[in-house]
N, C-alpha and C positions, 0 to 999 in steps of 0.2 A: 517379542513376543506379550503385548499388552492383550490380546483378544482373548485370552485365557483367562476367565476369572477375576478380571479388573474393568475398570471402567476407560474410558478413551481419556489419551492424554488431551488436557487442556491447550488450547492454540494458543500463540503468545498474547495476542492481542484478549483474550478472556482471563489472564493473569490479572486479578486483582490488585492496586496498588498500595502499598501500606504506606497511611500517613501522606504527609507531602514531600516530594521530591523536586531536586534543584532542576536547572535548564540543563545540565549535563547529563543528567540522569535521564530524563523524559526525551533528550534526543535520544540517547542509544537504546531507550525501548522502542522509539519510532522506527530506529534504523533496524531493530529486531523484529518488528512487527513486518516492516517492507519486505525482507530477506525469508520469512517464515511463509507469507503469502505470494512470493513470488511465481512460483509454480502454478497456483493457480490462477494469477494474473494472465501468466504466458498462455495458459488454456482457454481463458475466455477471451483474451485478444486474437489468437488463432481462429481464422473463418471455417467454418462448418462445409464441408464440401459436399454433405447431404448425402451420401452415400450409408452412412452409419443409420442403422435403424434399430439395432437394440435398444432393449429398457435402459440396461444399465449404464450406456454411454449416456442415455439423455439423465440420469440420474447424477452422473459422475458431473457432466457439464450443469447440472445446478449446482451442486455440493461445491465445485470451485468458481461458480458466479457468486454465491452465498460469500466461501470464505472471503474472497477479493474485497466484495462488498463491506463486510464486516470487519475487515481487516483496515481497508481505509476510511471506513468511517471512525472508529477508534482511535487511527493514526491523526488524524484530524483532531479528533477532542482532544489530545495530548498536545497537540500542536500549539492548539488556543492558548494554551496555559503557560506555554514558553515566553517569559518578560525577556531574556535579552536577544533583540532584534535578530543580530547575527546568526545565532544558534536557532530562531526560529525557522529563518529563511532557509539555514542548511537544514533542517529537517522537512520543509515542505518543499524543497528540490528532492528527496529521498521520496516523499508521497509523492511528487510528479511522475517519477521514474516509473512508480509501481502504478499508476493510472497509464502511462504509457504503454508500458507492458501489456496490460488490460485491453488496449486500443481505445479509451476511455477518453478520449482528446477534449470533448466537453469539459470534464471534470480537470483536466489536466492545463486547459489554458487558465480557467479561473483561477487555478491555485497558482500557477507561473506567475500571472497577474499580481497577486498577492508578495510574490517577492520583492524586495527594496532593495538588498542590497545587489548594486551593479556586478561584482565580485561574482556573484553567485547566479547572478541572473545570466552572465557571460559563461559561464560554466554548463548551465543548463541547458541555454539555445547550442551550445558546441557539441554536446550529446544527441539535443534533439531539436533539429533546425525547423521542423515543422512546426515550432510554436511559435516561431518569428511573424508567422502573418498576422 
């Protein structure tokens, strides 16, 4: 019941990172960000049927879009700082999953091309064959 007398809780991608973190911790943070924004990504990726005209629905759609974009941006920023190639590729694979849930195929394809490890590329392709094109 955070609504009564308290401020809204911070999202996973809004949490400050205290000091330098290692590659494993960075990958865990990216995984947490992608999982917490997955519901918004699914809502962004679901095609609108055009029948909803409520103001609340439009506000929720905008909120979901903003949540997805902020989460993806933050996850990409953290992924750039991972020095281990395999850990970075696994983290980018998580971000690709998030982008596909949001039906953001352009970003997903760009990130997929950044994955260098053949094993992780195969796993991502198995999960999302549309990236093969």
